[in-house]
DOSEBA-120012 format. One record per atom (N, C-alpha, C, O): x, y, z. Coordinates in steps of 0.2 Angstrom, whole numbers, plus 5000, padded with zeros to 4 digits. Layout:
BEGIN
XYZ ...
END
This chain:
BEGIN
500449954999 499949984999 500450054998 500950055002 500450114994 500850174995 500450224998 499850234997 500750265002 500750315005 500450375002 500550394997 500050395005 499450455001 499850535003 500250545008 499650574996 500150624997 499750665001 499150645002 499950715004 499650745007 499250805004 499450844999 498550825005 498050895004 498350935004 498950925007 498250985001 498351055002 498051115007 497551135005 498151135010 497551205015 497551245010 497951255006 496951255009 496551305002 496551375006 496451425004 496751375012 496451425015 497151475016 497651465019 497151535013 497651585015 497751645021 497351675024 498351645020 498551705026 499051755025 499551735022 499151805026 499451885024 500051845024 500351835019 500151835031 500851825033 501151875034 501751885033 500851925037 500751995041 500551985045 499951955045 500852025051 500652045058 500052115059 500452155061 499552135059 499252165059 498952205065 498752265065 498952145071 498452175073 499052155082 499452115083 498752185086 499252215094 499152135093 499652115090 498652075095 498752015096 499051955092 499251905094 499052015084 499651935081 500251955084 500551905086 500552015085 501152015086 501351995093 501951975094 500751985099 500751965104 501051895104 501451865108 500751865100 500551795100 501351765095 501651705096 501551795090 502051805087 502851785093 503251745092 502651845098 503251855102 503151785107 503651765110 502551765108 502551685111 502851635108 503051605111 502851625102 502751555099 503551575094 503751535091 503951635095 504651635096 504951625100 505451595100 504651635106 505051595112 505451555114 505451505110 506051535119 506351475118 506251465126 505951415127 506451505131 506751535136 505851525142 505451565141 505851485145 505351465150 505351525154 504751535156 505651565156 505451625159 505251685156 504951725159 505451685150 505251745145 504451715140 503951745138 504551635141 503851625139 503351635144 502751655142 503451615151 502751635155 502651725154 502051745155 503051755154 502951845154 502651835147 502151855146 502951805143 502551835135 501851805134 501351825130 501751745140 500951735137 500551765142 499951775142 500851785147 500451845152 500251885147 499751885145 500751925145 500851995142 500051965136 499652015136 499751925133 499651905128 498851885130 498451895126 498651855137 498151845141 498051925143 497451945143 498551965146 498352055147 497752075144 497252095147 498052075138 497752095132 497152075129 496652115129 497152005127 496451975130 495952005134 495552045132 496051995143 495852025148 495452095147 494852105148 495952135145 495752215143 495352205138 494852245139 495252175131 494652185126 494052135128 493552135125 494052095134 493552065133 493352095140 492752095142 493652125143 493152185151 492652215147 492052215148 493252265139 492852295136 492152285130 491852325127 492252225133 491652205127 491952205119 491552195115 492452215117 492652235110 493052165109 493552145109 492352125107 492152065103 492652065096 493052015094 492552125092 492452135085 493352165086 493552165080 493652175088 494352175088 494652085090 495152065087 494352055095 494551985096 494551945088 495051915085 493651965086 493651915080 494051965074 494451935070 494051995073 494652035067 495552015069 495952025064 495651995075 496451985075 496351895074 496851865073 495851865074 495751775072 495851785066 496251745063 495351825061 494951835055 495651835050 495651805045 496251895052 496651905050 497351885050 497751915048 497451825054 497951795057 498651805050 498651805044 499051815053 499351785047 499651715046 500051685042 499551695050 499751605049 499351555053 499151575058 499351525052 499051445057 499151435063 498751415068 500051475064 500151445072 499851515076 499551515082 499951545073 499851625076 498951605079 498751615084 498551595074 497751585075 497651525080 497151535084 497951475079 497951415086 497851435093 497351425096 498751495095 498751495100 498251565103 498151575108 498051605095 497551665098 496951615101 496751625107 496651565097 496351545100 496251485106 495751475108 496951445110 497051445114 496851485120 496451485125 497151525117 497351595123 496551615126 496351625132 496351625120 495551655121 495051605126 494851615132 495051555123 494751475126 495051485136 494651475141 495651515135 495851485143 495551545148 495351545154 495551625142 495451685147 494751665149 494551675155 494251645143 493551655144 493251595150 492851605155 493851535149 493651475155 493751505162 493251525165 494351515164 494451525168 494551575174 494851625172 494251575179 494051615184 494551665186 495251665186 494251705188 494951765191 495051745197 494651715200 495551755199 495951755205 495551765211 495151815210 495451745216 495151745222 494251765223 493951805227 494051745219 493151755219 492951665224 493151605222 492651665228 492351605229 492151555227 492351495229 491551575220 491651525217 491451565208 491451635207 491351535205 491251545197 491051515194 491251465194 490451525188 490151515185 490351445178 490751455174 490151395177 490651375174 489851335167 489551285167 489951385162 489451385157 489751345152 490351355148 489351305152 489451225146 488951225143 488451255144 489051185134 488451165132 488851055129 489451025128 488251035129 488350965125 488050945118 487450935117 488650955113 488250945108 488150875106 488550835107 487350865102 487150805101 487150785093 486950825090 487150755092 487350745082 486550695083 486550645086 485950725079 485550695077 485450645070 485150675065 485750575069 485450545063 484850525063 484650485068 484350545058 483650535059 483450535050 483650565045 483050485050 482650465043 481750435047 481450415051 481750465040 480850465041 480850455034 481350465030 480050415031 479650425027 479250475024 478650475024 479550535023 479150595023 479250635026 479850645025 478950675030 479050735035 479050705043 478650665046 479450735045 479250755053 479650775057 480250755058 479250845061 479550885064 479950855072 479650835076 480650855074 480850855081 480750895085 480950955084 480550875091 480350945096 480850975097 481350945095 480951045099 481451105103 481651085106 482251095108 481151045112 481551035119 481350985122 480750955122 481650955125 481550895129 481050905134 480850955137 480750835136 480150815137 480450825147 480150875151 481050775149 481050775153 481950775154 482350725153 482050855156 482650865156 483150845165 483750835166 482650825169 482750825175 483050755175 483550745179 482850685170 483150615169 483550625164 483450575160 483950675162 484550695158 485150715162 485750685162 484950755167 485450795172 485450705179 485950685181 484950685179 485250625183 485450585182 485750555186 485250575175 485750515172 486550525172 486950475173 486750585171 487350625172 487850615179 488450595179 487250635184 487450625190 487550565191 488050545194 487150525190 487350425190 487850415190 488150375193 488250445183 488750415178 489450455181 489950445179 489450495186 489950555188 490050585184 490450635185 489650595177 489850665173 489950745178 490350795179 488950725181 488950775185 488950775193 488550745196 489350815196 489450815204 488550815207 488150855206 488450755212 487950755216 487750805220 487950785226 487150875220 487150895227 487450955222 487251015224 487850965218 488051035215 487351085213 486751085213 487751125212 487051195208 487151195203 487551245201 486751145198 486951145190 486251135188 485751105190 486251185183 485551195178 485551165172 485851195168 485251125170 485251115162 484651145158 484151135161 484551175153 484151205149 483851145145 484251105142 483051145145 482751085139 482751105136 482551075131 482951145135 482851175127 483451165123 484051185125 483351135114 483551105110 483851175107 483451205105 484651195106 484951255102 485251245096 485551185097 485251265091 485551255085 486251295087 486351325092 486751265083 487351335082 487251385080 487751395083 487051435078 486851505076 486651545083 486651605084 486551485089 486151545096 486851515099 487151565100 487051475099 487851455102 488251525099 488451575103 488251535092 488751535090 488651635091 489151675091 488051645092 487851715095 487951755102 487751805103 488251685107 488551725110 489251745111 489751705112 489251825112 490051835113 490451815118 490151795123 491151825119 491751795122 491751835128 491951825133 491451895126 491551935134 490851925136 490851955142 490151915133 489651905137 489851815140 489551795145 490151785139 490451725141 490751725151 490651705156 491351765146 491551805154 491251855158 491651865163 490751885157 490251905162 489951875165 490051875171 489551825161 489151765165 489651725170 489551685175 490351725168 490751665173 490851715179 490751695185 490951775178 490951785185 490451845189 490651885194 489851835187 489251885188 488651825190 488251845194 488551775189 488251745188 488451715196 488951715199 487551695199 487851675207 487651645211 487751645217 487251595206 486651535206 486451495202 486351545198 486251445199 486251415191 485551395192 485451365187 484951405197 484551375196 483951415190 483451395187 484251495190 484051545185 484151525181 483851555177 484851475178 484751485169 485251505166 485751455167 485451545162 485851565159 485351645156 484851635153 485651715158 485051755159 484951785149 485151845148 484851735144 484651745139 484051725136 483751675139 483851745131 483151735130 483251695124 482951715119 483551625123 483551575119 483051535118 482751505122 482851525109 482051495109 482351425106 482951405104 481751395106 481851315106 482051305097 481751345093 482451255095 482551255088 482551175088 482951135090 481651165084 481551115081 481751065075 481851095070 481951015075 482151015068 481650965064 481150925066 481850985056 481350985053 481650925049 482250945047 481550845047 481750815044 481250785037 480750755037 481550805033 481150785028 481650735024 482150755021 481450655024 481750605022 482450585027 482350535030 482750605027 483550585033 483850645029 483850675024 484250645036 484950705037 485150685045 484950635049 485550725045 486150725051 486250795051 486450835047 485950815059 485650865063 486350875071 486750835073 486050935073 486650965078 486350995083 486151055082 486250985087 485851035093 486251035100 486750995101 486151075104 486551075110 486051075115 485551105114 486251055119 485851035126 486551115131 487151115130 486251155134 486851195138 486551205144 485951205145 487051225150 487151215156 487351265159 487651295155 487251285165 487951315168 487751275176 487251245178 488551295180 488751255185 489151295190 489751315188 488951325196 489351345200 489951315205 489951275210 490351335202 491051305206 491351335210 491551395211 491451285215 491651305222 492351325220 492651295216 492751395224 493551385222 493951325226 493751295231 494451305224 494751255226 494351195227 494751155230 493951185226 493451105226 493551085218 493651125214 493651015218 493550985213 492950975209 492450975211 493050975200 492450985196 491950965197 491750905196 491351025198 490450955197 490450975191 489850995190 490650975187 490350965180 491150925177 491650955177 491150855174 491750835170 491650875163 491350855158 492050925163 492050935154 492450895151 492950865154 492250895145 492750835140 492750755143 493150725140 492350725147 492450675150 492450625144 492150625139 492850575145 492950515141 492250485137 491750505140 492150455132 491650425131 491550365134 492050335135 490850325136 490950275139 490350245143 489950255138 489950225148 489450205148 488950265148 488350255147 489250325150 488750375152 488450395145 487850425145 488750375140 488550415132 488350375131 487850405133 488150295130 487950235128 487050255133 486550235130 487050275139 486350285141 486150345140 485550355141 486450365139 486150445138 485950465128 485650515126 486250395124 485950395119 485550365118 485450355112 485250325123 484450285125 483850325128 483250315128 484250365130 483750405135 483550465131 483050475133 483850505126 483750545121 483250505116 482750525114 483450455114 482950435108 482550415112 482050425109 482250375119 481450375121 481150435122 480550445121 481750495124 481350565122 480850595117 480250625116 481350565112 481350605106 480950575099 480650605095 480850475100 480550455097 479950475095 479450515097 479950425088 479150445085 479050365081 479550335080 478650345081 478450285075 478450305070 478050265067 478750335066 478750345059 479250385059 479250435055 479850365063 480450395064 480850345064 480650295066 481750355063 482250305065 482650385067 482750425063 482850375075 483250415076 483750375080 483650325083 484550415079 485050405083 485250445087 485650485084 485250455091 485550525095 486350525098 486350505103 486950555095 487650525095 487650605101 487650665100 487550575108 488050655111 488650655114 489050605117 488850705113 489650725113 489650765122 489150805123 490150755126 490150755132 490350835134 490750865131 489950855140 489950925141 490650955139 491150925138 490551035138 491251055135 490951135136 490451165136 491751165138 491451245137 491351285132 491751285127 490951305132 490551335125 490751365120 490351385116 491551365119 491951385114 491951325111 491751315105 492251285116 492451235112 492051165109 492251115106 491451195112 490751135111 490851165105 491151125100 490651235104 490551275096 490751215089 490451185085 491651225091 491951185085 491951105086 492051055082 491651085093 491651015092 490850985088 490650935085 490551035090 489851005088 489851005079 489550965075 490051055077 490351075068 490551025067 490250995062 491150985071 491550935067 491350875068 491450835064 490950875073 490450795074 489850795070 489550745069 489650835069 489150855063 489450835057 489150785054 489850855054 490250835048 490550775047 490650745042 490850755053 491050685053 490450625052 490450575049 490150645055 489450595055 489150595047 489050535044 488950665044 488750675039 489250625033 488950575030 490050645034 490450605029 490350515029 490350475024 490250485038 490450425037 489850395032 489950355028 489050455033 488350415029 488350425025 488050385022 488850485020 488950465011 489350415011 489250375007 489950425016 490150345011 490050305011 490050275006 489750255017 489550205018 488950185011 488950135008 488250245011 487850235006 488250245000 488150184997 488550274998 488750294990 488950234989 488650184987 489750214993 490050134991 489350084992 489450024990 489050084994 488550014994 488150024986 488249984981 487850084986 487550104980 488050084975 487950024972 488750114974 489150084968 489349994969 489349954964 489449994973 489649914971 488849864971 488849814969 488249894973 487749854971 487649854963 487449794960 487749914959 487649914953 488249884949 488349884943 488649844954 489249814948 489849864948 490249844944 490049914951 490549964949 490949974953 490849994959 491649964950 492149984955 492350064959 492550114956 492250054965 492150124968 493050154967 493550124966 492950234968 493550264968 493550314973 492950324973 493750334975 493650374980 494250454977 494850444975 494150504978 494450554975 494450624981 493950654983 494950624983 495050694988 495150734987 495550734982 495050794988 495550884984 495050934988 494450944989 495550974990 495551044992 495251104986 495451104980 494951134988 494351184981 494651234985 494751224991 494651314980 494551404984 494051394987 493651344987 494051424990 493251454994 493551395003 493151355005 493951395005 494051355009 493751275010 493651265016 493651215006 493251175003 493951115003 494551115000 493551065006 493850975005 493350945002 492750955004 493550914998 492950874993 493150794993 493650764993 492750784993 492850694992 492150684987 491550704988 492350644980 492350624978 492150534976 492550494975 491550514975 491450444978 491150424971 490550434969 491950394965 491350364958 491550304953 491950264953 491050304951 491450214946 492150254943 492350314942 492550174943 493350204940 493050214934 492950274934 492850194930 492450174920 491950204921 491750224916 491550214925 490950264924 490650304925 490050314927 491150384920 490850474922 490150484924 490150544927 489550444924 488950424926 488750454933 488450504935 489250404935 489050354942 489650374948 490150364951 489050424949 489650484956 489250514961 488650514960 489650544968 489250574971 489750604976 490150564979 489650674978 490150714981 489950754988 489450754991 490350774990 490350764998 490750834998 491150844993 490550895002 490950935002 490950965011 490450955014 491551005014 491650975018 492051075020 492651085019 491551115023 491751195024 492451185029 492451165035 492951205027 493551205034 493351275038 493451335037 493251255043 493351285047 494051335049 494551315047 493751395054 494551395055 495151355058 495751375056 494951315062 495251285068 495451205065 495851155067 495151205059 495151135057 495951125053 496351165050 495851065055 496851035052 496650995045 496150965045 497051005038 496650985036 496850895035 496550845033 497750905039 498250825035 497450785042 497250725041 497350815048 496750775054 496350765048 496550715045 495950795046 495250775041 495450725037 495150675036 496050735033 496250675027 496350595031 496350535030 496650645036 496750525039 496050515043 495850455044 495750565046 495150515047 494650505042 494050495044 494650515036 494250515028 494450435026 494150375026 495350455026 495650375022 495350345027 494950305024 495550325036 495150285039 494650265039 494450215039 494250315038 493350295037 493150245033 492650205033 493650265026 493550235021 493950155021 493750095021 494350175021 494850095022 494150045028 493949985026 493950055033 493650005038 492949995033 492549945034 492650045028 492250015023 492549955019 492149915017 493249945018 493349905014 493549935008 493549895003 493850015007 494050055002 494650055002 494850065007 495250054998 495850074997 496050104992 496650124992 495650114986 495750144980 495550254982 495150284981 496150254985 495850334983 496550354984 497050334987 496350424979 496950464976 496750554978 496150584976 497150564980 497350624983 497750654976 498150634972 497250724976 497350784972 497950844976 497750884980 498550844973 498850894979 498850964977 499151014980 498450984970 498451064971 497651094973 497251054973 497551144975 496851194976 496751224968 496951254963 496051174969 495651174963 495051224963 494751234969 494751264956 494251294958 493751254961 493751194960 493151294965 492651264967 492051264960 491551224961 491951304953 491551284947 492051274942 492551314942 491951234938 492051224932 491451184925 490951144925 491751254921 491051254918 490151244920 489651204920 490451314922 489751334927 489451284932 488951284934 489851224934 489451174937 489951174943 490551184943 489651154950 490151124955 490851074954 490751024952 491351094954 491851044953 492051004957 492251004962 491950944954 491950874959 492550824954 492250784949 493050824954 493450774950 493350694951 493350674956 493250674946 492950614945 493650564943 494150584940 493550514944 494050464945 494250464937 494750474934 493550434931 493850444925 494150504921 494250504915 494150574926 494650614922 495350624924 495750654920 495550584930 496250584931 496650524928 496450474926 497250554927 497850524923 497950434929 497850424935 498050394924 498150324928 498650344936 498550314941 499250394932 499850394939 499650434945 499950424950 499050464946 498650494952 498550434956 498750424962 498250374953 498050314957 498550284962 499050254961 498150294968 498650264975 498250224977 497650244977 498450164981 498250104986 498350084992 498150034994 
END
């Protein structure tokens, strides 16, 4: 089996630091002396704290959007999350604002709407307590509303930091008018919703909510519970809950989890259909302008038989990690004919979305 060529990263970076946060991050990245490293990280944190305290989320977003390179972007994101999540020293307690992503794989003959609210959120919280994800007796409140990605994204980092410091109890929930987000299923699909919560964390105490808990019995039990609460006779539903996470981390993890499940469904269904028609499947991985990774699954010698998948690259997606995930999943489906294109390709060709077909590729590109 030959090694596959790496996909190129289609995202562009200016290479020029244009923001104070860029310069501070660059100085941190270039430091090798431990003592100086600590001081430079503190300098970056001080500037982020200043912007957060002033509610200047626009400046933070601009620094992330115009990062001169991927390393700078990643360190800014890491320090932003730390400064949003970690409490100010000396406080007796602080609020942990968290979210639990849930990917919903649903299929129905016709149409069905999954309610945007869980009928028994108390049972969900009790299950998490039973499995040690939430501490028994802790001041924690989960919302019964299922929220979509846009609602979580609409809460700015400075707001999360204010809630962390200002909230004194969890029973009132988060002070924001979130709305239920029902899921409209038309045939089948892979959907993303979030269960959000607040936990009051006493200083110097063990964590009252286990963020990023490893998958285990709690996840299997929660899958069954959510399935029971959202079931409908005409619908097949597989809820796939992720661990509770800090708000900003959950935003990114939920998006990636949804896309990964979508890819798994796409790959397994398309490979099965190609094989059932007697075709020899070939997978083509390519990156395109507009920050997209595309996968074409098509017949080796029949240009009419193919299907395409698009993964819009998020700011923090690692192209090499996505390529590895996709290759491993294809091989789990007993598929080894995978071809990787090493150039960034256009989104549109001949006035149509461009998906490179196996029949268009020279034999030299074949990798098994």
